[in-house]
Every structure is written in C-alpha cells, then in structure tokens.
N, C-alpha and C positions, 0 to 999 in steps of 0.2 A: 051419562052426564046428569041425568035427573037425580041420580043417587048421591052425587058429590055436592056438598053444600057450596054456596057461592063464596063463603069466606075462604075456603081452600083455594079456589081459583084466584081470588084477589091476592092471597099470599103468594101463590105461584107466579102470577103476572108481576106482582110487586118485586119479588126476588129476582126475576129475570131482568126487570127494568133497572133495579139497583145494580145488578152485575154489569149490565151494558153501560150505565152511567159511570160506574167505577172504572171500567176499562177506558172509556172516553176521557175521564178525568186524568187517569194515569198517562194517557197518550198526550193530552194537553200539557201536563207537567214536563213530559219528556221533550216536547217541542220548545217549551219555555227554557229549559235548561240548555238545550242544544243551541238556541238562539244566543244565550249568554256566553256559551263556549265559543261560538263563532265570533262574537264581538271581542272577547278576550284574545282569541287567536289573531284577529286582525290587528289589534293593538300590539301584540307581541311581534308580529311580522313587520309592522311599521317601525317599532323600536329597533328591530334587527337590521332593517334597511338603513336606518340612521347610523347605527354602529358600523355597518359595512362601509358606508360613505365616509365616516370619520377615519376608519382604518385605511381606506384608499387615499385620503388626503395625507395621512401620516406617511404612508409608503411613498407617495409622490415626493414629499419633502425630504425623506431619508434618501431617496434616489438622487435628488438634486445635491444633497450634501455629499454623497458618495462620489458623484461626478466631479464636484469641486475638489474634494480631497485627492481624487485620482489625478486631476489636472495638476494640482500642486505637487504631488509626488513625481509626476513626469517632468515638471519643470525643475525640481530639485535634482532629478536624475541627469537632466541635460546640463544643468549649471555646475554640478559638483562631481558626480560620478564619472561622467564621460571625460571631462578634462583629466581627472585623476587616473583613469584607465589609460588615456593617451600618454600621460607622463610616465606611467609605469611601463608601458610598451617601449617608449623612447629610452628609458633607463635600461631596460632589458637589452635593447639593441646595442646601446653604448657599451654595456657590460660585455656582451658577446664580442663586440669589436675589440675591446681592450684585451680580453682573454685570447682572442685570435692573434693579436700583435704579440702578446707575451709568449705564446707557444712558438711563434716564428723566431723570436729572439733567443729562446732557449735551445733551439735546434742548431 
C-alpha cells in the first residue's frame, strides 16, 4: 500500500462510488417509471369499469326491449294466429263431414 500513490486509491474509490451511484440512479428511475405505469394502469382500469357499466346498462335496456317485443308477438299470436288456426280446423272438419256425406250418397 505504501507503493501505490494516493491518487490511484482516490480514482478507484471514486469509480466504485460512481458505479454505486449510477446503479442507485437507475433503480430510482425504474421506480419512477413503474409508478407512472401503475397510475396509467389504474386510469385504464377505471375507464374499463365505466365502459363495462355502460355495456351492462345497454344490455339491460335491450333485454327490456326484447321482453316487450316478445310480449307483443305473443299477443299477436293469441289475437290473430290462434283464431285463424281454429277456423282452419273447423273448415277441415266441415270439409271432412261434407266428403263423408258425398261418399255415402254415391254408394
């Protein structure tokens, strides 16, 4: 140690100190960037929750509309199709009855 001048020791200690400070600086910058990323992530999650809430409201409204249309279709079915079907069954029975009478007269 007595043979190595003090300037070399100061350069060596300064280099090690610079390296340690550089590593700590890079670590601090990494923490700063990750903090920003976390803030951005929270904002994105909040926006996504709002979008999901809006989508749920839209789905709820569409479900109500579908129920309304389904009720209307069922009412139309009861008011129009069921009587028409009953009339067609009655006409079919009448036709069968008339055909039965015709076949008896022909014999």
